[in-house]
PDB file of N, CA, C, O and CB in Angstrom:
ATOM      1  N   MET A   1      25.709 -28.056   7.075  1.00  0.00           N
ATOM      2  CA  MET A   1      24.487 -27.294   7.214  1.00  0.00           C
ATOM      3  C   MET A   1      24.566 -26.055   6.321  1.00  0.00           C
ATOM      4  O   MET A   1      25.530 -25.293   6.386  1.00  0.00           O
ATOM      5  CB  MET A   1      24.246 -26.901   8.693  1.00  0.00           C
ATOM      6  N   LYS A   2      23.558 -25.869   5.502  1.00  0.00           N
ATOM      7  CA  LYS A   2      23.528 -24.749   4.585  1.00  0.00           C
ATOM      8  C   LYS A   2      22.791 -23.572   5.233  1.00  0.00           C
ATOM      9  O   LYS A   2      21.705 -23.735   5.788  1.00  0.00           O
ATOM     10  CB  LYS A   2      22.858 -25.154   3.252  1.00  0.00           C
ATOM     11  N   ILE A   3      23.400 -22.387   5.152  1.00  0.00           N
ATOM     12  CA  ILE A   3      22.776 -21.180   5.700  1.00  0.00           C
ATOM     13  C   ILE A   3      22.021 -20.474   4.582  1.00  0.00           C
ATOM     14  O   ILE A   3      22.569 -20.205   3.513  1.00  0.00           O
ATOM     15  CB  ILE A   3      23.841 -20.229   6.341  1.00  0.00           C
ATOM     16  N   VAL A   4      20.757 -20.180   4.852  1.00  0.00           N
ATOM     17  CA  VAL A   4      19.910 -19.512   3.869  1.00  0.00           C
ATOM     18  C   VAL A   4      19.532 -18.137   4.406  1.00  0.00           C
ATOM     19  O   VAL A   4      19.005 -18.019   5.512  1.00  0.00           O
ATOM     20  CB  VAL A   4      18.636 -20.357   3.552  1.00  0.00           C
ATOM     21  N   MET A   5      19.802 -17.113   3.629  1.00  0.00           N
ATOM     22  CA  MET A   5      19.447 -15.751   4.028  1.00  0.00           C
ATOM     23  C   MET A   5      18.033 -15.454   3.526  1.00  0.00           C
ATOM     24  O   MET A   5      17.715 -15.675   2.357  1.00  0.00           O
ATOM     25  CB  MET A   5      20.478 -14.704   3.465  1.00  0.00           C
ATOM     26  N   VAL A   6      17.206 -14.958   4.417  1.00  0.00           N
ATOM     27  CA  VAL A   6      15.830 -14.616   4.059  1.00  0.00           C
ATOM     28  C   VAL A   6      15.699 -13.104   4.066  1.00  0.00           C
ATOM     29  O   VAL A   6      16.079 -12.435   5.027  1.00  0.00           O
ATOM     30  CB  VAL A   6      14.803 -15.271   5.038  1.00  0.00           C
ATOM     31  N   GLN A   7      15.155 -12.577   2.976  1.00  0.00           N
ATOM     32  CA  GLN A   7      14.971 -11.132   2.882  1.00  0.00           C
ATOM     33  C   GLN A   7      13.858 -10.718   3.842  1.00  0.00           C
ATOM     34  O   GLN A   7      12.828 -11.386   3.939  1.00  0.00           O
ATOM     35  CB  GLN A   7      14.637 -10.700   1.417  1.00  0.00           C
ATOM     36  N   GLU A   8      14.075  -9.613   4.546  1.00  0.00           N
ATOM     37  CA  GLU A   8      13.058  -9.158   5.476  1.00  0.00           C
ATOM     38  C   GLU A   8      11.790  -8.776   4.734  1.00  0.00           C
ATOM     39  O   GLU A   8      11.841  -8.258   3.619  1.00  0.00           O
ATOM     40  CB  GLU A   8      13.570  -7.978   6.296  1.00  0.00           C
ATOM     41  N   LEU A   9      10.641  -9.040   5.369  1.00  0.00           N
ATOM     42  CA  LEU A   9       9.366  -8.759   4.737  1.00  0.00           C
ATOM     43  C   LEU A   9       9.106  -7.262   4.648  1.00  0.00           C
ATOM     44  O   LEU A   9       8.704  -6.759   3.598  1.00  0.00           O
ATOM     45  CB  LEU A   9       8.246  -9.438   5.495  1.00  0.00           C
ATOM     46  N   LEU A  10       9.334  -6.547   5.753  1.00  0.00           N
ATOM     47  CA  LEU A  10       9.144  -5.101   5.792  1.00  0.00           C
ATOM     48  C   LEU A  10      10.353  -4.453   6.434  1.00  0.00           C
ATOM     49  O   LEU A  10      11.025  -5.057   7.270  1.00  0.00           O
ATOM     50  CB  LEU A  10       7.856  -4.728   6.558  1.00  0.00           C
ATOM     51  N   ASN A  11      10.621  -3.235   6.044  1.00  0.00           N
ATOM     52  CA  ASN A  11      11.736  -2.492   6.604  1.00  0.00           C
ATOM     53  C   ASN A  11      11.182  -1.342   7.444  1.00  0.00           C
ATOM     54  O   ASN A  11      10.536  -0.437   6.914  1.00  0.00           O
ATOM     55  CB  ASN A  11      12.680  -1.967   5.481  1.00  0.00           C
ATOM     56  N   ALA A  12      11.435  -1.378   8.751  1.00  0.00           N
ATOM     57  CA  ALA A  12      10.895  -0.376   9.674  1.00  0.00           C
ATOM     58  C   ALA A  12      11.377   1.035   9.344  1.00  0.00           C
ATOM     59  O   ALA A  12      10.610   1.991   9.458  1.00  0.00           O
ATOM     60  CB  ALA A  12      11.278  -0.725  11.104  1.00  0.00           C
ATOM     61  N   ASN A  13      12.618   1.173   8.942  1.00  0.00           N
ATOM     62  CA  ASN A  13      13.135   2.510   8.596  1.00  0.00           C
ATOM     63  C   ASN A  13      12.427   3.088   7.377  1.00  0.00           C
ATOM     64  O   ASN A  13      12.086   4.270   7.355  1.00  0.00           O
ATOM     65  CB  ASN A  13      14.644   2.447   8.332  1.00  0.00           C
ATOM     66  N   ASP A  14      12.207   2.253   6.363  1.00  0.00           N
ATOM     67  CA  ASP A  14      11.484   2.715   5.174  1.00  0.00           C
ATOM     68  C   ASP A  14      10.045   3.094   5.513  1.00  0.00           C
ATOM     69  O   ASP A  14       9.524   4.088   5.008  1.00  0.00           O
ATOM     70  CB  ASP A  14      11.496   1.633   4.087  1.00  0.00           C
ATOM     71  N   LEU A  15       9.407   2.299   6.370  1.00  0.00           N
ATOM     72  CA  LEU A  15       8.035   2.616   6.781  1.00  0.00           C
ATOM     73  C   LEU A  15       7.978   3.965   7.492  1.00  0.00           C
ATOM     74  O   LEU A  15       7.085   4.771   7.228  1.00  0.00           O
ATOM     75  CB  LEU A  15       7.479   1.511   7.698  1.00  0.00           C
ATOM     76  N   ASP A  16       8.914   4.206   8.379  1.00  0.00           N
ATOM     77  CA  ASP A  16       8.954   5.501   9.079  1.00  0.00           C
ATOM     78  C   ASP A  16       9.168   6.649   8.096  1.00  0.00           C
ATOM     79  O   ASP A  16       8.530   7.697   8.201  1.00  0.00           O
ATOM     80  CB  ASP A  16      10.071   5.506  10.144  1.00  0.00           C
ATOM     81  N   TYR A  17      10.061   6.444   7.155  1.00  0.00           N
ATOM     82  CA  TYR A  17      10.384   7.477   6.174  1.00  0.00           C
ATOM     83  C   TYR A  17       9.176   7.794   5.278  1.00  0.00           C
ATOM     84  O   TYR A  17       8.949   8.953   4.932  1.00  0.00           O
ATOM     85  CB  TYR A  17      11.580   7.034   5.313  1.00  0.00           C
ATOM     86  N   GLN A  18       8.412   6.776   4.909  1.00  0.00           N
ATOM     87  CA  GLN A  18       7.297   6.929   3.985  1.00  0.00           C
ATOM     88  C   GLN A  18       5.989   7.323   4.678  1.00  0.00           C
ATOM     89  O   GLN A  18       5.025   7.685   4.004  1.00  0.00           O
ATOM     90  CB  GLN A  18       7.096   5.647   3.225  1.00  0.00           C
ATOM     91  N   HIS A  19       5.941   7.262   5.978  1.00  0.00           N
ATOM     92  CA  HIS A  19       4.697   7.401   6.737  1.00  0.00           C
ATOM     93  C   HIS A  19       3.896   8.672   6.446  1.00  0.00           C
ATOM     94  O   HIS A  19       2.728   8.584   6.067  1.00  0.00           O
ATOM     95  CB  HIS A  19       5.009   7.358   8.184  1.00  0.00           C
ATOM     96  N   ASN A  20       4.487   9.826   6.611  1.00  0.00           N
ATOM     97  CA  ASN A  20       3.739  11.080   6.475  1.00  0.00           C
ATOM     98  C   ASN A  20       3.210  11.305   5.059  1.00  0.00           C
ATOM     99  O   ASN A  20       2.060  11.707   4.881  1.00  0.00           O
ATOM    100  CB  ASN A  20       4.617  12.246   6.875  1.00  0.00           C
ATOM    101  N   MET A  21       4.035  11.051   4.067  1.00  0.00           N
ATOM    102  CA  MET A  21       3.583  11.237   2.690  1.00  0.00           C
ATOM    103  C   MET A  21       2.516  10.209   2.312  1.00  0.00           C
ATOM    104  O   MET A  21       1.579  10.525   1.579  1.00  0.00           O
ATOM    105  CB  MET A  21       4.770  11.143   1.726  1.00  0.00           C
ATOM    106  N   PHE A  22       2.658   8.984   2.810  1.00  0.00           N
ATOM    107  CA  PHE A  22       1.653   7.960   2.526  1.00  0.00           C
ATOM    108  C   PHE A  22       0.309   8.363   3.131  1.00  0.00           C
ATOM    109  O   PHE A  22      -0.732   8.218   2.491  1.00  0.00           O
ATOM    110  CB  PHE A  22       2.102   6.584   3.074  1.00  0.00           C
ATOM    111  N   LYS A  23       0.333   8.865   4.353  1.00  0.00           N
ATOM    112  CA  LYS A  23      -0.898   9.280   5.022  1.00  0.00           C
ATOM    113  C   LYS A  23      -1.587  10.405   4.246  1.00  0.00           C
ATOM    114  O   LYS A  23      -2.801  10.360   4.046  1.00  0.00           O
ATOM    115  CB  LYS A  23      -0.599   9.735   6.462  1.00  0.00           C
ATOM    116  N   LEU A  24      -0.841  11.393   3.815  1.00  0.00           N
ATOM    117  CA  LEU A  24      -1.414  12.488   3.028  1.00  0.00           C
ATOM    118  C   LEU A  24      -1.976  11.996   1.693  1.00  0.00           C
ATOM    119  O   LEU A  24      -3.049  12.425   1.269  1.00  0.00           O
ATOM    120  CB  LEU A  24      -0.359  13.565   2.781  1.00  0.00           C
ATOM    121  N   THR A  25      -1.258  11.110   1.046  1.00  0.00           N
ATOM    122  CA  THR A  25      -1.703  10.567  -0.234  1.00  0.00           C
ATOM    123  C   THR A  25      -2.997   9.785  -0.077  1.00  0.00           C
ATOM    124  O   THR A  25      -3.908   9.928  -0.892  1.00  0.00           O
ATOM    125  CB  THR A  25      -0.624   9.675  -0.839  1.00  0.00           C
ATOM    126  N   MET A  26      -3.089   8.968   0.953  1.00  0.00           N
ATOM    127  CA  MET A  26      -4.293   8.170   1.167  1.00  0.00           C
ATOM    128  C   MET A  26      -5.486   9.050   1.540  1.00  0.00           C
ATOM    129  O   MET A  26      -6.612   8.765   1.133  1.00  0.00           O
ATOM    130  CB  MET A  26      -4.049   7.127   2.258  1.00  0.00           C
ATOM    131  N   LYS A  27      -5.254  10.105   2.302  1.00  0.00           N
ATOM    132  CA  LYS A  27      -6.348  11.022   2.636  1.00  0.00           C
ATOM    133  C   LYS A  27      -6.898  11.685   1.374  1.00  0.00           C
ATOM    134  O   LYS A  27      -8.104  11.901   1.262  1.00  0.00           O
ATOM    135  CB  LYS A  27      -5.868  12.096   3.637  1.00  0.00           C
ATOM    136  N   SER A  28      -6.028  12.002   0.438  1.00  0.00           N
ATOM    137  CA  SER A  28      -6.498  12.639  -0.791  1.00  0.00           C
ATOM    138  C   SER A  28      -7.166  11.632  -1.733  1.00  0.00           C
ATOM    139  O   SER A  28      -8.000  12.021  -2.551  1.00  0.00           O
ATOM    140  CB  SER A  28      -5.335  13.324  -1.503  1.00  0.00           C
ATOM    141  N   ASN A  29      -6.818  10.360  -1.633  1.00  0.00           N
ATOM    142  CA  ASN A  29      -7.387   9.339  -2.516  1.00  0.00           C
ATOM    143  C   ASN A  29      -8.668   8.706  -1.969  1.00  0.00           C
ATOM    144  O   ASN A  29      -9.396   8.056  -2.718  1.00  0.00           O
ATOM    145  CB  ASN A  29      -6.368   8.260  -2.761  1.00  0.00           C
ATOM    146  N   VAL A  30      -8.949   8.881  -0.708  1.00  0.00           N
ATOM    147  CA  VAL A  30     -10.089   8.182  -0.116  1.00  0.00           C
ATOM    148  C   VAL A  30     -11.410   8.602  -0.750  1.00  0.00           C
ATOM    149  O   VAL A  30     -12.321   7.781  -0.861  1.00  0.00           O
ATOM    150  CB  VAL A  30     -10.136   8.437   1.381  1.00  0.00           C
ATOM    151  N   THR A  31     -11.535   9.856  -1.169  1.00  0.00           N
ATOM    152  CA  THR A  31     -12.789  10.298  -1.781  1.00  0.00           C
ATOM    153  C   THR A  31     -13.070   9.558  -3.082  1.00  0.00           C
ATOM    154  O   THR A  31     -14.230   9.324  -3.423  1.00  0.00           O
ATOM    155  CB  THR A  31     -12.751  11.800  -2.040  1.00  0.00           C
ATOM    156  N   THR A  32     -12.036   9.192  -3.801  1.00  0.00           N
ATOM    157  CA  THR A  32     -12.202   8.427  -5.032  1.00  0.00           C
ATOM    158  C   THR A  32     -12.789   7.046  -4.748  1.00  0.00           C
ATOM    159  O   THR A  32     -13.499   6.483  -5.581  1.00  0.00           O
ATOM    160  CB  THR A  32     -10.862   8.289  -5.758  1.00  0.00           C
ATOM    161  N   CYS A  33     -12.496   6.518  -3.595  1.00  0.00           N
ATOM    162  CA  CYS A  33     -12.914   5.155  -3.253  1.00  0.00           C
ATOM    163  C   CYS A  33     -14.330   5.078  -2.687  1.00  0.00           C
ATOM    164  O   CYS A  33     -14.914   3.996  -2.638  1.00  0.00           O
ATOM    165  CB  CYS A  33     -11.952   4.567  -2.260  1.00  0.00           C
ATOM    166  N   VAL A  34     -14.880   6.194  -2.265  1.00  0.00           N
ATOM    167  CA  VAL A  34     -16.209   6.146  -1.635  1.00  0.00           C
ATOM    168  C   VAL A  34     -17.294   6.812  -2.478  1.00  0.00           C
ATOM    169  O   VAL A  34     -18.357   7.158  -1.963  1.00  0.00           O
ATOM    170  CB  VAL A  34     -16.157   6.809  -0.275  1.00  0.00           C
ATOM    171  N   ILE A  35     -17.030   6.992  -3.763  1.00  0.00           N
ATOM    172  CA  ILE A  35     -18.044   7.537  -4.653  1.00  0.00           C
ATOM    173  C   ILE A  35     -18.586   6.413  -5.552  1.00  0.00           C
ATOM    174  O   ILE A  35     -17.889   5.428  -5.795  1.00  0.00           O
ATOM    175  CB  ILE A  35     -17.459   8.705  -5.510  1.00  0.00           C
ATOM    176  N   PRO A  36     -19.812   6.555  -6.041  1.00  0.00           N
ATOM    177  CA  PRO A  36     -20.382   5.526  -6.922  1.00  0.00           C
ATOM    178  C   PRO A  36     -19.530   5.354  -8.172  1.00  0.00           C
ATOM    179  O   PRO A  36     -18.790   6.278  -8.509  1.00  0.00           O
ATOM    180  CB  PRO A  36     -21.828   5.886  -7.315  1.00  0.00           C
ATOM    181  N   PRO A  37     -19.585   4.263  -8.860  1.00  0.00           N
ATOM    182  CA  PRO A  37     -20.467   3.117  -8.587  1.00  0.00           C
ATOM    183  C   PRO A  37     -19.917   2.268  -7.453  1.00  0.00           C
ATOM    184  O   PRO A  37     -18.705   2.186  -7.253  1.00  0.00           O
ATOM    185  CB  PRO A  37     -20.642   2.255  -9.848  1.00  0.00           C
ATOM    186  N   PHE A  38     -20.806   1.648  -6.724  1.00  0.00           N
ATOM    187  CA  PHE A  38     -20.426   0.805  -5.594  1.00  0.00           C
ATOM    188  C   PHE A  38     -20.393  -0.655  -6.021  1.00  0.00           C
ATOM    189  O   PHE A  38     -20.994  -1.523  -5.387  1.00  0.00           O
ATOM    190  CB  PHE A  38     -21.401   0.999  -4.413  1.00  0.00           C
ATOM    191  N   ASP A  39     -19.676  -0.904  -7.110  1.00  0.00           N
ATOM    192  CA  ASP A  39     -19.594  -2.255  -7.649  1.00  0.00           C
ATOM    193  C   ASP A  39     -18.550  -3.117  -6.943  1.00  0.00           C
ATOM    194  O   ASP A  39     -18.485  -4.326  -7.167  1.00  0.00           O
ATOM    195  CB  ASP A  39     -19.285  -2.194  -9.115  1.00  0.00           C
ATOM    196  N   MET A  40     -17.745  -2.502  -6.100  1.00  0.00           N
ATOM    197  CA  MET A  40     -16.785  -3.255  -5.282  1.00  0.00           C
ATOM    198  C   MET A  40     -16.643  -2.535  -3.954  1.00  0.00           C
ATOM    199  O   MET A  40     -16.938  -1.345  -3.845  1.00  0.00           O
ATOM    200  CB  MET A  40     -15.390  -3.398  -6.001  1.00  0.00           C
ATOM    201  N   ASN A  41     -16.187  -3.268  -2.944  1.00  0.00           N
ATOM    202  CA  ASN A  41     -16.092  -2.637  -1.623  1.00  0.00           C
ATOM    203  C   ASN A  41     -14.923  -1.655  -1.536  1.00  0.00           C
ATOM    204  O   ASN A  41     -14.040  -1.632  -2.393  1.00  0.00           O
ATOM    205  CB  ASN A  41     -15.947  -3.704  -0.545  1.00  0.00           C
ATOM    206  N   PHE A  42     -14.946  -0.866  -0.499  1.00  0.00           N
ATOM    207  CA  PHE A  42     -13.965   0.206  -0.294  1.00  0.00           C
ATOM    208  C   PHE A  42     -12.532  -0.303  -0.341  1.00  0.00           C
ATOM    209  O   PHE A  42     -11.694   0.282  -1.028  1.00  0.00           O
ATOM    210  CB  PHE A  42     -14.215   0.892   1.034  1.00  0.00           C
ATOM    211  N   LEU A  43     -12.234  -1.384   0.379  1.00  0.00           N
ATOM    212  CA  LEU A  43     -10.853  -1.894   0.421  1.00  0.00           C
ATOM    213  C   LEU A  43     -10.387  -2.382  -0.942  1.00  0.00           C
ATOM    214  O   LEU A  43      -9.229  -2.190  -1.314  1.00  0.00           O
ATOM    215  CB  LEU A  43     -10.738  -3.027   1.435  1.00  0.00           C
ATOM    216  N   THR A  44     -11.279  -3.007  -1.677  1.00  0.00           N
ATOM    217  CA  THR A  44     -10.908  -3.478  -3.012  1.00  0.00           C
ATOM    218  C   THR A  44     -10.627  -2.306  -3.940  1.00  0.00           C
ATOM    219  O   THR A  44      -9.669  -2.335  -4.713  1.00  0.00           O
ATOM    220  CB  THR A  44     -12.018  -4.362  -3.599  1.00  0.00           C
ATOM    221  N   LYS A  45     -11.468  -1.266  -3.865  1.00  0.00           N
ATOM    222  CA  LYS A  45     -11.225  -0.069  -4.679  1.00  0.00           C
ATOM    223  C   LYS A  45      -9.886   0.574  -4.320  1.00  0.00           C
ATOM    224  O   LYS A  45      -9.114   0.951  -5.202  1.00  0.00           O
ATOM    225  CB  LYS A  45     -12.366   0.948  -4.493  1.00  0.00           C
ATOM    226  N   MET A  46      -9.620   0.697  -3.023  1.00  0.00           N
ATOM    227  CA  MET A  46      -8.365   1.305  -2.566  1.00  0.00           C
ATOM    228  C   MET A  46      -7.181   0.472  -3.051  1.00  0.00           C
ATOM    229  O   MET A  46      -6.190   1.023  -3.530  1.00  0.00           O
ATOM    230  CB  MET A  46      -8.344   1.431  -1.016  1.00  0.00           C
ATOM    231  N   GLN A  47      -7.278  -0.832  -2.929  1.00  0.00           N
ATOM    232  CA  GLN A  47      -6.187  -1.701  -3.352  1.00  0.00           C
ATOM    233  C   GLN A  47      -5.990  -1.595  -4.863  1.00  0.00           C
ATOM    234  O   GLN A  47      -4.851  -1.559  -5.329  1.00  0.00           O
ATOM    235  CB  GLN A  47      -6.466  -3.163  -2.941  1.00  0.00           C
ATOM    236  N   HIS A  48      -7.062  -1.546  -5.627  1.00  0.00           N
ATOM    237  CA  HIS A  48      -6.955  -1.411  -7.086  1.00  0.00           C
ATOM    238  C   HIS A  48      -6.294  -0.081  -7.456  1.00  0.00           C
ATOM    239  O   HIS A  48      -5.421  -0.036  -8.323  1.00  0.00           O
ATOM    240  CB  HIS A  48      -8.354  -1.514  -7.747  1.00  0.00           C
ATOM    241  N   LEU A  49      -6.711   0.991  -6.799  1.00  0.00           N
ATOM    242  CA  LEU A  49      -6.125   2.310  -7.042  1.00  0.00           C
ATOM    243  C   LEU A  49      -4.630   2.291  -6.745  1.00  0.00           C
ATOM    244  O   LEU A  49      -3.831   2.820  -7.518  1.00  0.00           O
ATOM    245  CB  LEU A  49      -6.825   3.383  -6.186  1.00  0.00           C
ATOM    246  N   GLU A  50      -4.261   1.687  -5.635  1.00  0.00           N
ATOM    247  CA  GLU A  50      -2.859   1.680  -5.225  1.00  0.00           C
ATOM    248  C   GLU A  50      -1.990   0.806  -6.117  1.00  0.00           C
ATOM    249  O   GLU A  50      -0.856   1.171  -6.426  1.00  0.00           O
ATOM    250  CB  GLU A  50      -2.745   1.212  -3.799  1.00  0.00           C
ATOM    251  N   THR A  51      -2.503  -0.329  -6.527  1.00  0.00           N
ATOM    252  CA  THR A  51      -1.669  -1.236  -7.322  1.00  0.00           C
ATOM    253  C   THR A  51      -1.603  -0.846  -8.786  1.00  0.00           C
ATOM    254  O   THR A  51      -0.754  -1.363  -9.513  1.00  0.00           O
ATOM    255  CB  THR A  51      -2.186  -2.644  -7.206  1.00  0.00           C
ATOM    256  N   THR A  52      -2.468   0.049  -9.244  1.00  0.00           N
ATOM    257  CA  THR A  52      -2.392   0.503 -10.634  1.00  0.00           C
ATOM    258  C   THR A  52      -1.609   1.809 -10.770  1.00  0.00           C
ATOM    259  O   THR A  52      -1.329   2.250 -11.885  1.00  0.00           O
ATOM    260  CB  THR A  52      -3.793   0.683 -11.201  1.00  0.00           C
ATOM    261  N   SER A  53      -1.261   2.419  -9.662  1.00  0.00           N
ATOM    262  CA  SER A  53      -0.507   3.667  -9.698  1.00  0.00           C
ATOM    263  C   SER A  53       0.986   3.372  -9.526  1.00  0.00           C
ATOM    264  O   SER A  53       1.431   2.970  -8.451  1.00  0.00           O
ATOM    265  CB  SER A  53      -1.005   4.643  -8.595  1.00  0.00           C
ATOM    266  N   GLN A  54       1.739   3.574 -10.587  1.00  0.00           N
ATOM    267  CA  GLN A  54       3.178   3.325 -10.526  1.00  0.00           C
ATOM    268  C   GLN A  54       3.871   4.257  -9.528  1.00  0.00           C
ATOM    269  O   GLN A  54       4.864   3.881  -8.904  1.00  0.00           O
ATOM    270  CB  GLN A  54       3.800   3.492 -11.913  1.00  0.00           C
ATOM    271  N   THR A  55       3.343   5.467  -9.383  1.00  0.00           N
ATOM    272  CA  THR A  55       3.916   6.419  -8.424  1.00  0.00           C
ATOM    273  C   THR A  55       3.784   5.887  -7.005  1.00  0.00           C
ATOM    274  O   THR A  55       4.744   5.908  -6.235  1.00  0.00           O
ATOM    275  CB  THR A  55       3.228   7.793  -8.542  1.00  0.00           C
ATOM    276  N   LEU A  56       2.590   5.409  -6.662  1.00  0.00           N
ATOM    277  CA  LEU A  56       2.400   4.851  -5.319  1.00  0.00           C
ATOM    278  C   LEU A  56       3.266   3.623  -5.106  1.00  0.00           C
ATOM    279  O   LEU A  56       3.889   3.467  -4.055  1.00  0.00           O
ATOM    280  CB  LEU A  56       0.933   4.497  -5.089  1.00  0.00           C
ATOM    281  N   LEU A  57       3.303   2.754  -6.106  1.00  0.00           N
ATOM    282  CA  LEU A  57       4.110   1.539  -5.968  1.00  0.00           C
ATOM    283  C   LEU A  57       5.581   1.862  -5.767  1.00  0.00           C
ATOM    284  O   LEU A  57       6.256   1.200  -4.980  1.00  0.00           O
ATOM    285  CB  LEU A  57       3.942   0.651  -7.192  1.00  0.00           C
ATOM    286  N   PHE A  58       6.082   2.861  -6.461  1.00  0.00           N
ATOM    287  CA  PHE A  58       7.492   3.214  -6.347  1.00  0.00           C
ATOM    288  C   PHE A  58       7.790   3.955  -5.045  1.00  0.00           C
ATOM    289  O   PHE A  58       8.738   3.614  -4.338  1.00  0.00           O
ATOM    290  CB  PHE A  58       7.914   4.063  -7.533  1.00  0.00           C
ATOM    291  N   ASN A  59       6.983   4.968  -4.729  1.00  0.00           N
ATOM    292  CA  ASN A  59       7.266   5.812  -3.572  1.00  0.00           C
ATOM    293  C   ASN A  59       6.902   5.180  -2.230  1.00  0.00           C
ATOM    294  O   ASN A  59       7.498   5.506  -1.203  1.00  0.00           O
ATOM    295  CB  ASN A  59       6.537   7.101  -3.715  1.00  0.00           C
ATOM    296  N   PHE A  60       5.938   4.290  -2.244  1.00  0.00           N
ATOM    297  CA  PHE A  60       5.453   3.705  -0.981  1.00  0.00           C
ATOM    298  C   PHE A  60       5.490   2.185  -1.022  1.00  0.00           C
ATOM    299  O   PHE A  60       4.531   1.523  -0.625  1.00  0.00           O
ATOM    300  CB  PHE A  60       4.025   4.178  -0.685  1.00  0.00           C
ATOM    301  N   HIS A  61       6.594   1.637  -1.500  1.00  0.00           N
ATOM    302  CA  HIS A  61       6.684   0.199  -1.676  1.00  0.00           C
ATOM    303  C   HIS A  61       6.477  -0.581  -0.379  1.00  0.00           C
ATOM    304  O   HIS A  61       5.912  -1.675  -0.407  1.00  0.00           O
ATOM    305  CB  HIS A  61       8.013  -0.149  -2.263  1.00  0.00           C
ATOM    306  N   GLN A  62       6.921  -0.046   0.747  1.00  0.00           N
ATOM    307  CA  GLN A  62       6.721  -0.747   2.016  1.00  0.00           C
ATOM    308  C   GLN A  62       5.236  -0.760   2.402  1.00  0.00           C
ATOM    309  O   GLN A  62       4.736  -1.759   2.921  1.00  0.00           O
ATOM    310  CB  GLN A  62       7.559  -0.085   3.133  1.00  0.00           C
ATOM    311  N   TYR A  63       4.545   0.334   2.152  1.00  0.00           N
ATOM    312  CA  TYR A  63       3.120   0.386   2.464  1.00  0.00           C
ATOM    313  C   TYR A  63       2.307  -0.471   1.496  1.00  0.00           C
ATOM    314  O   TYR A  63       1.261  -0.999   1.873  1.00  0.00           O
ATOM    315  CB  TYR A  63       2.623   1.830   2.429  1.00  0.00           C
ATOM    316  N   MET A  64       2.766  -0.615   0.274  1.00  0.00           N
ATOM    317  CA  MET A  64       2.072  -1.489  -0.666  1.00  0.00           C
ATOM    318  C   MET A  64       2.165  -2.939  -0.202  1.00  0.00           C
ATOM    319  O   MET A  64       1.233  -3.721  -0.392  1.00  0.00           O
ATOM    320  CB  MET A  64       2.658  -1.338  -2.084  1.00  0.00           C
ATOM    321  N   LYS A  65       3.299  -3.293   0.408  1.00  0.00           N
ATOM    322  CA  LYS A  65       3.420  -4.631   0.981  1.00  0.00           C
ATOM    323  C   LYS A  65       2.417  -4.805   2.119  1.00  0.00           C
ATOM    324  O   LYS A  65       1.806  -5.865   2.254  1.00  0.00           O
ATOM    325  CB  LYS A  65       4.860  -4.882   1.486  1.00  0.00           C
ATOM    326  N   LEU A  66       2.247  -3.764   2.937  1.00  0.00           N
ATOM    327  CA  LEU A  66       1.270  -3.828   4.021  1.00  0.00           C
ATOM    328  C   LEU A  66      -0.153  -3.971   3.483  1.00  0.00           C
ATOM    329  O   LEU A  66      -0.954  -4.719   4.043  1.00  0.00           O
ATOM    330  CB  LEU A  66       1.374  -2.582   4.898  1.00  0.00           C
ATOM    331  N   VAL A  67      -0.467  -3.270   2.418  1.00  0.00           N
ATOM    332  CA  VAL A  67      -1.797  -3.374   1.795  1.00  0.00           C
ATOM    333  C   VAL A  67      -2.035  -4.818   1.361  1.00  0.00           C
ATOM    334  O   VAL A  67      -3.097  -5.382   1.621  1.00  0.00           O
ATOM    335  CB  VAL A  67      -1.926  -2.404   0.571  1.00  0.00           C
ATOM    336  N   GLU A  68      -1.050  -5.407   0.705  1.00  0.00           N
ATOM    337  CA  GLU A  68      -1.192  -6.787   0.258  1.00  0.00           C
ATOM    338  C   GLU A  68      -1.409  -7.728   1.440  1.00  0.00           C
ATOM    339  O   GLU A  68      -2.263  -8.614   1.384  1.00  0.00           O
ATOM    340  CB  GLU A  68       0.041  -7.218  -0.539  1.00  0.00           C
ATOM    341  N   LEU A  69      -0.646  -7.539   2.497  1.00  0.00           N
ATOM    342  CA  LEU A  69      -0.806  -8.385   3.687  1.00  0.00           C
ATOM    343  C   LEU A  69      -2.170  -8.181   4.334  1.00  0.00           C
ATOM    344  O   LEU A  69      -2.794  -9.147   4.774  1.00  0.00           O
ATOM    345  CB  LEU A  69       0.300  -8.091   4.704  1.00  0.00           C
ATOM    346  N   ALA A  70      -2.636  -6.953   4.396  1.00  0.00           N
ATOM    347  CA  ALA A  70      -3.928  -6.662   5.027  1.00  0.00           C
ATOM    348  C   ALA A  70      -5.067  -7.288   4.233  1.00  0.00           C
ATOM    349  O   ALA A  70      -6.035  -7.768   4.824  1.00  0.00           O
ATOM    350  CB  ALA A  70      -4.142  -5.143   5.150  1.00  0.00           C
ATOM    351  N   LEU A  71      -4.972  -7.293   2.925  1.00  0.00           N
ATOM    352  CA  LEU A  71      -6.038  -7.852   2.108  1.00  0.00           C
ATOM    353  C   LEU A  71      -6.038  -9.373   2.101  1.00  0.00           C
ATOM    354  O   LEU A  71      -7.034  -9.993   1.730  1.00  0.00           O
ATOM    355  CB  LEU A  71      -5.922  -7.344   0.702  1.00  0.00           C
ATOM    356  N   LEU A  72      -4.940  -9.968   2.504  1.00  0.00           N
ATOM    357  CA  LEU A  72      -4.898 -11.431   2.591  1.00  0.00           C
ATOM    358  C   LEU A  72      -5.698 -11.871   3.790  1.00  0.00           C
ATOM    359  O   LEU A  72      -5.801 -13.068   4.058  1.00  0.00           O
ATOM    360  CB  LEU A  72      -3.442 -11.955   2.684  1.00  0.00           C
TER     361      LEU A  72
END
């Protein structure tokens, strides 16, 4: 029988560590997502903003995984 190690999807410690800064960052970015043009919905704009920002991807990698899961 072969044992296969599966990488955990999310890390609870990383999520706790990133929580406060992620919340502040999202509060400051929300205004960008709710201004015209309204060519895409709020969640799509937020996801686009988050996935194009290398800073967000690096600093909040666990939350970016949550964003991807939520949009699925």
